Biopython code that builds the backbone (N, CA, C, O; Angstrom):
import numpy as np
from Bio.PDB.StructureBuilder import StructureBuilder

atoms = [
    (1, "MET", "N", (124.973, 155.767, 57.359)),
    (1, "MET", "CA", (124.357, 154.512, 57.595)),
    (1, "MET", "C", (124.259, 153.700, 56.100)),
    (1, "MET", "O", (123.882, 154.274, 55.078)),
    (2, "ASN", "N", (124.591, 152.523, 56.139)),
    (2, "ASN", "CA", (124.812, 151.903, 54.885)),
    (2, "ASN", "C", (123.301, 151.468, 54.319)),
    (2, "ASN", "O", (122.455, 151.205, 55.174)),
    (3, "ALA", "N", (122.962, 151.390, 53.020)),
    (3, "ALA", "CA", (121.704, 150.994, 52.515)),
    (3, "ALA", "C", (121.448, 149.494, 52.945)),
    (3, "ALA", "O", (120.342, 149.091, 53.302)),
    (4, "SER", "N", (122.421, 148.821, 52.885)),
    (4, "SER", "CA", (122.134, 147.344, 53.051)),
    (4, "SER", "C", (121.698, 147.122, 54.492)),
    (4, "SER", "O", (120.944, 146.181, 54.740)),
    (5, "TYR", "N", (122.174, 148.023, 55.566)),
    (5, "TYR", "CA", (121.787, 147.873, 56.921)),
    (5, "TYR", "C", (120.385, 148.221, 57.006)),
    (5, "TYR", "O", (119.611, 147.512, 57.649)),
    (6, "ILE", "N", (119.969, 149.370, 56.337)),
    (6, "ILE", "CA", (118.505, 149.752, 56.372)),
    (6, "ILE", "C", (117.568, 148.776, 55.862)),
    (6, "ILE", "O", (116.578, 148.425, 56.504)),
    (7, "LEU", "N", (117.893, 148.290, 54.609)),
    (7, "LEU", "CA", (117.286, 147.186, 54.112)),
    (7, "LEU", "C", (117.006, 145.978, 54.841)),
    (7, "LEU", "O", (115.889, 145.464, 54.785)),
    (8, "SER", "N", (118.065, 145.426, 55.611)),
    (8, "SER", "CA", (117.994, 144.305, 56.409)),
    (8, "SER", "C", (117.111, 144.682, 57.529)),
    (8, "SER", "O", (116.187, 143.913, 57.796)),
    (9, "VAL", "N", (117.270, 145.793, 58.244)),
    (9, "VAL", "CA", (116.396, 146.307, 59.399)),
    (9, "VAL", "C", (114.926, 146.196, 58.973)),
    (9, "VAL", "O", (114.067, 145.682, 59.691)),
    (10, "GLY", "N", (114.693, 146.713, 57.753)),
    (10, "GLY", "CA", (113.238, 146.731, 57.213)),
    (10, "GLY", "C", (112.656, 145.341, 57.019)),
    (10, "GLY", "O", (111.540, 144.980, 57.392)),
    (11, "LEU", "N", (113.618, 144.568, 56.349)),
    (11, "LEU", "CA", (113.014, 143.202, 56.140)),
    (11, "LEU", "C", (112.801, 142.426, 57.469)),
    (11, "LEU", "O", (111.792, 141.732, 57.599)),
    (12, "ILE", "N", (113.732, 142.527, 58.469)),
    (12, "ILE", "CA", (113.321, 142.056, 59.689)),
    (12, "ILE", "C", (112.012, 142.407, 60.415)),
    (12, "ILE", "O", (111.260, 141.607, 60.971)),
    (13, "ILE", "N", (111.854, 143.857, 60.306)),
    (13, "ILE", "CA", (110.592, 144.365, 60.840)),
    (13, "ILE", "C", (109.356, 143.794, 60.009)),
    (13, "ILE", "O", (108.310, 143.448, 60.558)),
    (14, "TRP", "N", (109.581, 143.726, 58.585)),
    (14, "TRP", "CA", (108.394, 143.199, 57.837)),
    (14, "TRP", "C", (108.070, 141.592, 58.156)),
    (14, "TRP", "O", (106.935, 141.116, 58.154)),
    (15, "LEU", "N", (109.085, 140.984, 58.382)),
    (15, "LEU", "CA", (108.956, 139.602, 58.828)),
    (15, "LEU", "C", (108.288, 139.447, 60.094)),
    (15, "LEU", "O", (107.331, 138.679, 60.185)),
    (16, "ILE", "N", (108.742, 140.163, 61.158)),
    (16, "ILE", "CA", (108.018, 140.124, 62.257)),
    (16, "ILE", "C", (106.478, 140.298, 62.187)),
    (16, "ILE", "O", (105.648, 139.586, 62.753)),
    (17, "GLY", "N", (106.222, 141.462, 61.326)),
    (17, "GLY", "CA", (104.795, 141.750, 61.200)),
    (17, "GLY", "C", (104.003, 140.863, 60.547)),
    (17, "GLY", "O", (102.802, 140.768, 60.797)),
    (18, "VAL", "N", (104.633, 140.120, 59.631)),
    (18, "VAL", "CA", (104.011, 138.907, 58.793)),
    (18, "VAL", "C", (103.768, 137.775, 59.778)),
    (18, "VAL", "O", (102.667, 137.226, 59.781)),
    (19, "LEU", "N", (104.594, 137.444, 60.500)),
    (19, "LEU", "CA", (104.723, 136.372, 61.485)),
    (19, "LEU", "C", (103.518, 136.585, 62.386)),
    (19, "LEU", "O", (102.679, 135.716, 62.627)),
    (20, "SER", "N", (103.513, 137.768, 62.836)),
    (20, "SER", "CA", (102.467, 138.282, 63.836)),
    (20, "SER", "C", (101.115, 138.150, 63.495)),
    (20, "SER", "O", (100.265, 137.758, 64.295)),
    (21, "MET", "N", (100.848, 138.518, 62.131)),
    (21, "MET", "CA", (99.583, 138.548, 61.465)),
    (21, "MET", "C", (99.045, 137.015, 61.293)),
    (21, "MET", "O", (97.895, 136.599, 61.434)),
    (22, "TRP", "N", (100.226, 136.308, 60.947)),
    (22, "TRP", "CA", (100.033, 134.772, 60.614)),
    (22, "TRP", "C", (99.438, 134.247, 61.999)),
    (22, "TRP", "O", (98.391, 133.600, 62.030)),
    (23, "GLN", "N", (100.097, 134.536, 63.028)),
    (23, "GLN", "CA", (99.606, 134.009, 64.419)),
    (23, "GLN", "C", (98.292, 134.319, 64.798)),
    (23, "GLN", "O", (97.580, 133.452, 65.304)),
    (24, "VAL", "N", (97.836, 135.635, 64.579)),
    (24, "VAL", "CA", (96.558, 136.084, 64.754)),
    (24, "VAL", "C", (95.609, 135.234, 64.003)),
    (24, "VAL", "O", (94.626, 134.784, 64.591)),
    (25, "PHE", "N", (95.828, 134.968, 62.708)),
    (25, "PHE", "CA", (94.879, 134.239, 61.909)),
    (25, "PHE", "C", (94.790, 132.887, 62.389)),
    (25, "PHE", "O", (93.685, 132.345, 62.383)),
    (26, "GLU", "N", (95.951, 132.178, 62.866)),
    (26, "GLU", "CA", (95.861, 130.901, 63.406)),
    (26, "GLU", "C", (94.939, 130.677, 64.724)),
    (26, "GLU", "O", (94.218, 129.695, 64.900)),
    (27, "LYS", "N", (95.103, 131.809, 65.650)),
    (27, "LYS", "CA", (94.475, 131.882, 66.899)),
    (27, "LYS", "C", (93.049, 131.951, 66.588)),
    (27, "LYS", "O", (92.239, 131.296, 67.243)),
    (28, "ALA", "N", (92.678, 132.756, 65.565)),
    (28, "ALA", "CA", (91.226, 132.977, 65.221)),
    (28, "ALA", "C", (90.695, 131.699, 64.432)),
    (28, "ALA", "O", (89.524, 131.762, 64.058)),
    (29, "GLY", "N", (91.375, 130.617, 64.154)),
    (29, "GLY", "CA", (91.044, 129.481, 63.446)),
    (29, "GLY", "C", (91.014, 129.540, 61.979)),
    (29, "GLY", "O", (90.326, 128.795, 61.280)),
    (30, "TYR", "N", (91.865, 130.547, 61.508)),
    (30, "TYR", "CA", (92.109, 130.585, 60.038)),
    (30, "TYR", "C", (93.376, 130.057, 59.682)),
    (30, "TYR", "O", (94.232, 129.904, 60.553)),
    (31, "GLU", "N", (93.595, 129.754, 58.471)),
    (31, "GLU", "CA", (94.859, 129.256, 57.949)),
    (31, "GLU", "C", (95.774, 130.539, 57.926)),
    (31, "GLU", "O", (95.396, 131.612, 57.455)),
    (32, "GLY", "N", (96.932, 130.338, 58.444)),
    (32, "GLY", "CA", (97.863, 131.500, 58.409)),
    (32, "GLY", "C", (98.327, 132.169, 57.288)),
    (32, "GLY", "O", (98.634, 133.360, 57.232)),
    (33, "TRP", "N", (98.376, 131.068, 56.097)),
    (33, "TRP", "CA", (98.962, 131.849, 54.789)),
    (33, "TRP", "C", (97.838, 132.746, 54.232)),
    (33, "TRP", "O", (98.079, 133.427, 53.235)),
    (34, "LYS", "N", (96.762, 132.782, 54.748)),
    (34, "LYS", "CA", (95.733, 133.783, 54.254)),
    (34, "LYS", "C", (96.076, 135.111, 54.564)),
    (34, "LYS", "O", (95.709, 136.044, 53.850)),
    (35, "SER", "N", (96.786, 135.270, 55.627)),
    (35, "SER", "CA", (97.350, 136.757, 56.070)),
    (35, "SER", "C", (98.487, 137.288, 54.971)),
    (35, "SER", "O", (98.939, 138.431, 55.037)),
    (36, "LEU", "N", (98.887, 136.359, 53.984)),
    (36, "LEU", "CA", (99.923, 136.877, 53.101)),
    (36, "LEU", "C", (99.118, 137.480, 51.904)),
    (36, "LEU", "O", (99.766, 138.166, 51.114)),
    (37, "ILE", "N", (98.004, 137.334, 51.714)),
    (37, "ILE", "CA", (97.353, 137.947, 50.517)),
    (37, "ILE", "C", (96.700, 139.090, 50.539)),
    (37, "ILE", "O", (95.610, 139.106, 51.111)),
    (38, "PRO", "N", (97.130, 140.103, 50.025)),
    (38, "PRO", "CA", (96.798, 141.500, 50.108)),
    (38, "PRO", "C", (95.244, 141.726, 49.719)),
    (38, "PRO", "O", (94.790, 141.119, 48.749)),
    (39, "ILE", "N", (94.471, 142.554, 50.437)),
    (39, "ILE", "CA", (93.090, 142.624, 50.364)),
    (39, "ILE", "C", (92.323, 141.610, 50.930)),
    (39, "ILE", "O", (91.394, 141.896, 51.685)),
    (40, "TYR", "N", (92.669, 140.180, 50.587)),
    (40, "TYR", "CA", (91.889, 139.224, 51.135)),
    (40, "TYR", "C", (92.239, 139.089, 52.811)),
    (40, "TYR", "O", (91.400, 138.721, 53.633)),
    (41, "ASN", "N", (93.351, 139.384, 53.074)),
    (41, "ASN", "CA", (93.799, 139.293, 54.433)),
    (41, "ASN", "C", (92.906, 140.356, 55.383)),
    (41, "ASN", "O", (92.583, 140.142, 56.551)),
    (42, "VAL", "N", (92.615, 141.458, 54.660)),
    (42, "VAL", "CA", (91.739, 142.515, 55.348)),
    (42, "VAL", "C", (90.295, 141.966, 55.431)),
    (42, "VAL", "O", (89.642, 142.113, 56.464)),
    (43, "TYR", "N", (89.827, 141.372, 54.413)),
    (43, "TYR", "CA", (88.567, 140.700, 54.426)),
    (43, "TYR", "C", (88.403, 139.601, 55.571)),
    (43, "TYR", "O", (87.396, 139.536, 56.276)),
    (44, "ILE", "N", (89.459, 138.774, 55.681)),
    (44, "ILE", "CA", (89.531, 137.749, 56.744)),
    (44, "ILE", "C", (89.511, 138.540, 58.164)),
    (44, "ILE", "O", (88.861, 138.139, 59.130)),
    (45, "LEU", "N", (90.179, 139.527, 58.163)),
    (45, "LEU", "CA", (90.200, 140.277, 59.524)),
    (45, "LEU", "C", (88.772, 140.810, 59.846)),
    (45, "LEU", "O", (88.362, 140.902, 61.003)),
    (46, "SER", "N", (88.075, 141.139, 58.802)),
    (46, "SER", "CA", (86.773, 141.734, 59.123)),
    (46, "SER", "C", (85.879, 140.611, 59.641)),
    (46, "SER", "O", (85.054, 140.810, 60.533)),
    (47, "GLN", "N", (86.054, 139.491, 59.091)),
    (47, "GLN", "CA", (85.270, 138.195, 59.588)),
    (47, "GLN", "C", (85.750, 137.736, 60.911)),
    (47, "GLN", "O", (84.976, 137.198, 61.703)),
    (48, "ILE", "N", (87.063, 137.938, 61.190)),
    (48, "ILE", "CA", (87.583, 137.541, 62.461)),
    (48, "ILE", "C", (86.774, 138.592, 63.585)),
    (48, "ILE", "O", (86.218, 138.173, 64.600)),
    (49, "GLY", "N", (86.829, 139.881, 63.220)),
    (49, "GLY", "CA", (86.044, 140.839, 64.042)),
    (49, "GLY", "C", (84.567, 140.848, 64.046)),
    (49, "GLY", "O", (83.893, 141.602, 64.748)),
    (50, "GLY", "N", (84.082, 139.930, 63.188)),
    (50, "GLY", "CA", (82.476, 139.759, 63.083)),
    (50, "GLY", "C", (81.924, 141.038, 62.447)),
    (50, "GLY", "O", (80.822, 141.430, 62.830)),
    (51, "GLN", "N", (82.542, 141.673, 61.577)),
    (51, "GLN", "CA", (81.878, 142.864, 60.856)),
    (51, "GLN", "C", (81.161, 142.301, 59.710)),
    (51, "GLN", "O", (81.512, 141.266, 59.144)),
    (52, "PRO", "N", (80.000, 143.113, 59.337)),
    (52, "PRO", "CA", (79.490, 142.781, 58.063)),
    (52, "PRO", "C", (80.393, 142.997, 56.911)),
    (52, "PRO", "O", (81.443, 143.637, 56.979)),
    (53, "VAL", "N", (79.927, 142.429, 55.852)),
    (53, "VAL", "CA", (80.616, 142.567, 54.455)),
    (53, "VAL", "C", (80.804, 143.954, 54.159)),
    (53, "VAL", "O", (81.922, 144.306, 53.783)),
    (54, "TRP", "N", (79.829, 144.852, 54.276)),
    (54, "TRP", "CA", (79.871, 146.334, 53.817)),
    (54, "TRP", "C", (80.918, 147.094, 54.650)),
    (54, "TRP", "O", (81.369, 148.130, 54.163)),
    (55, "ALA", "N", (81.341, 146.693, 55.828)),
    (55, "ALA", "CA", (82.483, 147.302, 56.669)),
    (55, "ALA", "C", (83.794, 147.067, 55.881)),
    (55, "ALA", "O", (84.645, 147.956, 55.865)),
    (56, "PHE", "N", (84.000, 145.799, 55.172)),
    (56, "PHE", "CA", (85.107, 145.633, 54.332)),
    (56, "PHE", "C", (84.980, 146.266, 53.166)),
    (56, "PHE", "O", (86.015, 146.748, 52.708)),
    (57, "LEU", "N", (83.880, 146.410, 52.492)),
    (57, "LEU", "CA", (83.660, 147.213, 51.297)),
    (57, "LEU", "C", (83.836, 148.665, 51.291)),
    (57, "LEU", "O", (84.415, 149.237, 50.368)),
    (58, "ILE", "N", (83.306, 149.322, 52.394)),
    (58, "ILE", "CA", (83.684, 150.740, 52.449)),
    (58, "ILE", "C", (85.122, 151.168, 52.489)),
    (58, "ILE", "O", (85.471, 152.334, 52.304)),
    (59, "LEU", "N", (86.021, 150.076, 52.764)),
    (59, "LEU", "CA", (87.501, 150.307, 52.726)),
    (59, "LEU", "C", (87.943, 150.822, 51.385)),
    (59, "LEU", "O", (89.042, 151.375, 51.394)),
    (60, "PHE", "N", (87.290, 150.751, 50.193)),
    (60, "PHE", "CA", (87.546, 151.105, 48.935)),
    (60, "PHE", "C", (86.786, 152.565, 48.661)),
    (60, "PHE", "O", (86.780, 153.053, 47.531)),
    (61, "VAL", "N", (86.191, 153.171, 49.716)),
    (61, "VAL", "CA", (85.611, 154.520, 49.350)),
    (61, "VAL", "C", (86.490, 155.449, 50.240)),
    (61, "VAL", "O", (86.650, 155.331, 51.455)),
    (62, "PRO", "N", (87.047, 156.416, 49.401)),
    (62, "PRO", "CA", (87.737, 157.437, 50.272)),
    (62, "PRO", "C", (86.947, 158.160, 51.361)),
    (62, "PRO", "O", (85.764, 158.471, 51.216)),
    (63, "VAL", "N", (87.647, 158.407, 52.436)),
    (63, "VAL", "CA", (87.374, 158.940, 53.659)),
    (63, "VAL", "C", (86.390, 157.998, 54.479)),
    (63, "VAL", "O", (86.498, 158.026, 55.705)),
    (64, "LEU", "N", (85.434, 157.162, 53.897)),
    (64, "LEU", "CA", (84.654, 156.226, 54.672)),
    (64, "LEU", "C", (85.691, 154.993, 55.013)),
    (64, "LEU", "O", (85.405, 154.248, 55.950)),
    (65, "ASN", "N", (86.832, 154.788, 54.292)),
    (65, "ASN", "CA", (87.770, 153.844, 54.612)),
    (65, "ASN", "C", (88.191, 153.963, 55.977)),
    (65, "ASN", "O", (88.334, 152.949, 56.662)),
    (66, "ILE", "N", (88.393, 155.055, 56.412)),
    (66, "ILE", "CA", (88.763, 155.327, 57.867)),
    (66, "ILE", "C", (87.839, 154.701, 58.851)),
    (66, "ILE", "O", (88.263, 154.103, 59.840)),
    (67, "VAL", "N", (86.480, 154.851, 58.558)),
    (67, "VAL", "CA", (85.331, 154.360, 59.383)),
    (67, "VAL", "C", (85.534, 152.809, 59.407)),
    (67, "VAL", "O", (85.547, 152.163, 60.456)),
    (68, "GLY", "N", (85.701, 152.229, 58.079)),
    (68, "GLY", "CA", (85.686, 150.909, 57.953)),
    (68, "GLY", "C", (86.887, 150.037, 58.675)),
    (68, "GLY", "O", (86.815, 148.914, 59.175)),
    (69, "ALA", "N", (88.093, 150.992, 58.555)),
    (69, "ALA", "CA", (89.330, 150.487, 59.199)),
    (69, "ALA", "C", (89.056, 150.361, 60.527)),
    (69, "ALA", "O", (89.269, 149.287, 61.089)),
    (70, "LEU", "N", (88.504, 151.534, 61.259)),
    (70, "LEU", "CA", (88.207, 151.515, 62.636)),
    (70, "LEU", "C", (87.293, 150.621, 63.228)),
    (70, "LEU", "O", (87.457, 150.265, 64.395)),
    (71, "MET", "N", (86.189, 150.153, 62.432)),
    (71, "MET", "CA", (85.284, 149.274, 62.667)),
    (71, "MET", "C", (86.026, 147.740, 62.688)),
    (71, "MET", "O", (85.797, 146.865, 63.523)),
    (72, "ILE", "N", (86.868, 147.660, 61.676)),
    (72, "ILE", "CA", (87.424, 146.200, 61.723)),
    (72, "ILE", "C", (88.431, 146.192, 62.890)),
    (72, "ILE", "O", (88.434, 145.179, 63.588)),
    (73, "SER", "N", (89.236, 147.129, 63.177)),
    (73, "SER", "CA", (90.134, 147.088, 64.394)),
    (73, "SER", "C", (89.302, 146.854, 65.687)),
    (73, "SER", "O", (89.626, 145.989, 66.500)),
    (74, "MET", "N", (88.216, 147.657, 65.845)),
    (74, "MET", "CA", (87.421, 147.351, 67.098)),
    (74, "MET", "C", (86.894, 146.018, 67.203)),
    (74, "MET", "O", (86.952, 145.438, 68.287)),
    (75, "GLY", "N", (86.322, 145.402, 66.068)),
    (75, "GLY", "CA", (85.870, 143.988, 66.138)),
    (75, "GLY", "C", (86.854, 142.920, 66.312)),
    (75, "GLY", "O", (86.580, 141.872, 66.898)),
    (76, "VAL", "N", (88.068, 143.197, 65.776)),
    (76, "VAL", "CA", (89.208, 142.368, 66.144)),
    (76, "VAL", "C", (89.543, 142.368, 67.715)),
    (76, "VAL", "O", (89.618, 141.374, 68.436)),
    (77, "ALA", "N", (89.701, 143.532, 68.030)),
    (77, "ALA", "CA", (89.908, 143.658, 69.565)),
    (77, "ALA", "C", (88.923, 143.025, 70.341)),
    (77, "ALA", "O", (89.171, 142.299, 71.303)),
    (78, "LYS", "N", (87.783, 143.307, 69.911)),
    (78, "LYS", "CA", (86.571, 142.585, 70.815)),
    (78, "LYS", "C", (86.771, 141.011, 70.727)),
    (78, "LYS", "O", (86.761, 140.239, 71.686)),
    (79, "ALA", "N", (86.947, 140.701, 69.445)),
    (79, "ALA", "CA", (87.075, 139.119, 69.337)),
    (79, "ALA", "C", (88.274, 138.420, 69.977)),
    (79, "ALA", "O", (88.412, 137.197, 69.984)),
    (80, "PHE", "N", (89.146, 139.308, 70.524)),
    (80, "PHE", "CA", (90.262, 138.701, 71.309)),
    (80, "PHE", "C", (90.079, 139.141, 72.784)),
    (80, "PHE", "O", (90.983, 138.948, 73.597)),
    (81, "GLY", "N", (88.871, 139.754, 73.140)),
    (81, "GLY", "CA", (88.560, 140.173, 74.552)),
    (81, "GLY", "C", (89.020, 141.346, 75.031)),
    (81, "GLY", "O", (88.907, 141.631, 76.223)),
    (82, "LYS", "N", (89.650, 142.232, 74.049)),
    (82, "LYS", "CA", (90.126, 143.395, 74.385)),
    (82, "LYS", "C", (89.174, 144.583, 74.296)),
    (82, "LYS", "O", (88.129, 144.419, 73.666)),
    (83, "GLY", "N", (89.429, 145.776, 74.867)),
    (83, "GLY", "CA", (88.364, 146.855, 74.854)),
    (83, "GLY", "C", (88.514, 147.785, 73.822)),
    (83, "GLY", "O", (89.341, 147.593, 72.931)),
    (84, "THR", "N", (87.703, 148.906, 73.855)),
    (84, "THR", "CA", (87.987, 149.924, 72.919)),
    (84, "THR", "C", (89.276, 150.568, 72.730)),
    (84, "THR", "O", (89.702, 150.946, 71.639)),
    (85, "GLY", "N", (89.937, 150.687, 73.959)),
    (85, "GLY", "CA", (91.367, 151.495, 73.870)),
    (85, "GLY", "C", (92.367, 150.606, 73.096)),
    (85, "GLY", "O", (93.267, 151.130, 72.440)),
    (86, "PHE", "N", (92.204, 149.146, 73.170)),
    (86, "PHE", "CA", (93.143, 148.369, 72.356)),
    (86, "PHE", "C", (92.541, 148.341, 70.839)),
    (86, "PHE", "O", (93.316, 148.189, 69.895)),
    (87, "GLY", "N", (91.342, 148.470, 70.660)),
    (87, "GLY", "CA", (90.831, 148.655, 69.263)),
    (87, "GLY", "C", (91.450, 149.921, 68.627)),
    (87, "GLY", "O", (91.892, 149.821, 67.482)),
    (88, "ILE", "N", (91.517, 151.104, 69.279)),
    (88, "ILE", "CA", (92.191, 152.197, 68.653)),
    (88, "ILE", "C", (93.675, 151.827, 68.496)),
    (88, "ILE", "O", (94.233, 151.899, 67.401)),
    (89, "LEU", "N", (94.303, 151.429, 69.620)),
    (89, "LEU", "CA", (95.715, 150.911, 69.265)),
    (89, "LEU", "C", (96.001, 150.121, 67.948)),
    (89, "LEU", "O", (97.004, 150.302, 67.257)),
    (90, "LEU", "N", (94.963, 149.185, 67.667)),
    (90, "LEU", "CA", (95.057, 148.494, 66.495)),
    (90, "LEU", "C", (94.918, 149.298, 65.399)),
    (90, "LEU", "O", (95.642, 149.100, 64.423)),
    (91, "PHE", "N", (94.103, 150.175, 65.402)),
    (91, "PHE", "CA", (93.907, 151.105, 64.304)),
    (91, "PHE", "C", (95.116, 152.081, 64.019)),
    (91, "PHE", "O", (95.474, 152.352, 62.873)),
    (92, "VAL", "N", (95.667, 152.545, 65.064)),
    (92, "VAL", "CA", (96.798, 153.568, 65.016)),
    (92, "VAL", "C", (98.116, 152.912, 64.711)),
    (92, "VAL", "O", (98.815, 153.079, 63.712)),
    (93, "PHE", "N", (98.346, 152.080, 65.827)),
    (93, "PHE", "CA", (99.679, 151.398, 65.681)),
    (93, "PHE", "C", (99.375, 149.807, 65.525)),
    (93, "PHE", "O", (99.456, 149.005, 66.455)),
    (94, "ASN", "N", (99.039, 149.515, 64.295)),
    (94, "ASN", "CA", (98.622, 148.120, 64.109)),
    (94, "ASN", "C", (99.726, 147.109, 64.141)),
    (94, "ASN", "O", (99.505, 145.965, 64.537)),
    (95, "PHE", "N", (100.882, 147.487, 63.744)),
    (95, "PHE", "CA", (102.321, 146.591, 64.054)),
    (95, "PHE", "C", (102.395, 146.085, 65.349)),
    (95, "PHE", "O", (102.528, 144.876, 65.542)),
    (96, "PHE", "N", (102.316, 146.938, 66.302)),
    (96, "PHE", "CA", (102.374, 146.604, 67.811)),
    (96, "PHE", "C", (101.150, 145.853, 68.201)),
    (96, "PHE", "O", (101.285, 144.767, 68.765)),
    (97, "GLY", "N", (99.857, 146.378, 67.929)),
    (97, "GLY", "CA", (98.832, 145.542, 68.255)),
    (97, "GLY", "C", (98.837, 144.284, 67.811)),
    (97, "GLY", "O", (98.762, 143.466, 68.729)),
    (98, "TYR", "N", (98.906, 143.773, 66.604)),
    (98, "TYR", "CA", (99.027, 142.488, 66.192)),
    (98, "TYR", "C", (100.136, 141.845, 66.536)),
    (98, "TYR", "O", (100.067, 140.621, 66.643)),
    (99, "LEU", "N", (101.278, 142.460, 66.761)),
    (99, "LEU", "CA", (102.454, 141.791, 67.377)),
    (99, "LEU", "C", (101.922, 141.265, 68.988)),
    (99, "LEU", "O", (102.182, 140.151, 69.444)),
    (100, "TYR", "N", (101.280, 142.129, 69.572)),
    (100, "TYR", "CA", (100.787, 141.716, 71.108)),
    (100, "TYR", "C", (99.650, 140.599, 70.884)),
    (100, "TYR", "O", (99.644, 139.622, 71.632)),
    (101, "LEU", "N", (98.706, 140.725, 69.884)),
    (101, "LEU", "CA", (97.732, 139.728, 69.750)),
    (101, "LEU", "C", (98.331, 138.442, 69.401)),
    (101, "LEU", "O", (98.009, 137.409, 69.988)),
    (102, "GLY", "N", (99.264, 138.479, 68.383)),
    (102, "GLY", "CA", (99.734, 137.081, 67.870)),
    (102, "GLY", "C", (100.665, 136.449, 68.684)),
    (102, "GLY", "O", (100.607, 135.220, 68.672)),
    (103, "TRP", "N", (101.649, 137.053, 69.505)),
    (103, "TRP", "CA", (102.558, 136.520, 70.210)),
    (103, "TRP", "C", (102.294, 136.558, 71.757)),
    (103, "TRP", "O", (102.950, 135.888, 72.554)),
    (104, "GLY", "N", (101.271, 137.403, 72.106)),
    (104, "GLY", "CA", (101.113, 137.658, 73.705)),
    (104, "GLY", "C", (100.099, 136.438, 74.024)),
    (104, "GLY", "O", (99.833, 135.566, 73.198)),
    (105, "GLN", "N", (99.577, 136.493, 75.317)),
    (105, "GLN", "CA", (98.693, 135.789, 75.835)),
    (105, "GLN", "C", (97.129, 135.811, 75.447)),
    (105, "GLN", "O", (96.265, 135.085, 75.939)),
    (106, "SER", "N", (96.964, 136.723, 74.536)),
    (106, "SER", "CA", (95.515, 136.896, 73.982)),
    (106, "SER", "C", (95.203, 135.547, 73.491)),
    (106, "SER", "O", (96.044, 134.804, 72.984)),
    (107, "GLU", "N", (93.890, 135.240, 73.670)),
    (107, "GLU", "CA", (93.088, 134.224, 73.206)),
    (107, "GLU", "C", (91.766, 134.705, 72.283)),
    (107, "GLU", "O", (91.039, 135.658, 72.562)),
    (108, "TYR", "N", (91.640, 133.890, 71.208)),
    (108, "TYR", "CA", (90.486, 134.292, 70.307)),
    (108, "TYR", "C", (89.149, 133.979, 71.212)),
    (108, "TYR", "O", (89.014, 132.846, 71.673)),
    (109, "VAL", "N", (88.211, 134.945, 71.448)),
    (109, "VAL", "CA", (86.929, 134.452, 72.072)),
    (109, "VAL", "C", (85.786, 134.519, 71.094)),
    (109, "VAL", "O", (84.719, 133.934, 71.283)),
    (110, "GLY", "N", (86.098, 135.370, 69.881)),
    (110, "GLY", "CA", (85.093, 135.453, 68.943)),
    (110, "GLY", "C", (83.736, 135.858, 69.376)),
    (110, "GLY", "O", (83.741, 136.814, 70.151)),
    (111, "ASP", "N", (82.560, 135.365, 69.067)),
    (111, "ASP", "CA", (81.329, 135.957, 69.519)),
    (111, "ASP", "C", (81.045, 135.795, 71.082)),
    (111, "ASP", "O", (80.077, 136.342, 71.608)),
    (112, "LYS", "N", (81.820, 135.123, 71.684)),
    (112, "LYS", "CA", (81.697, 135.104, 73.156)),
    (112, "LYS", "C", (82.051, 136.319, 73.753)),
    (112, "LYS", "O", (81.755, 136.521, 74.931)),
    (113, "ALA", "N", (82.702, 137.227, 73.028)),
    (113, "ALA", "CA", (83.276, 138.350, 73.702)),
    (113, "ALA", "C", (82.094, 139.287, 74.218)),
    (113, "ALA", "O", (82.244, 140.015, 75.199)),
    (114, "GLY", "N", (80.889, 139.219, 73.479)),
    (114, "GLY", "CA", (79.919, 140.221, 73.951)),
    (114, "GLY", "C", (79.046, 139.464, 75.148)),
    (114, "GLY", "O", (78.100, 140.085, 75.632)),
    (115, "GLU", "N", (79.312, 138.315, 75.561)),
    (115, "GLU", "CA", (78.427, 137.578, 76.585)),
    (115, "GLU", "C", (78.862, 138.216, 77.806)),
    (115, "GLU", "O", (78.368, 137.887, 78.885)),
]
sb = StructureBuilder()
sb.init_structure("model")
sb.init_model(0)
sb.init_chain("A")
sb.init_seg("    ")
for serial, (resi, resn, name, xyz) in enumerate(atoms, 1):
    if name == "N":
        sb.init_residue(resn, " ", resi, " ")
    sb.init_atom(name, np.array(xyz, "f"), 0.0, 1.0, " ", f" {name:<3s}", serial, name[0])
structure = sb.get_structure()
């Protein structure tokens, strides 16, 4: 297998992931370019998921970062009207989860998700 082929496939997958996250941000009412900035994009995801700031901050603490990432994933799933199972999918297979949220029929419901 040629290295340029592997690089091309990798770039296409990366581009799909970037565009998916961009769509998720725009569906939630944020500007899509914010999804391009490392660390800041995770902070915005925590805001989309309605999580407290400490849920974002514990991402910088080893072992606790798993709890923070799971909380953010569950919050984002809930904000898009999805259940716990989808939140776990976002945590484990985030590429596919954000692809589904960004390009699928999912709509951002935000705080109305708990009603």
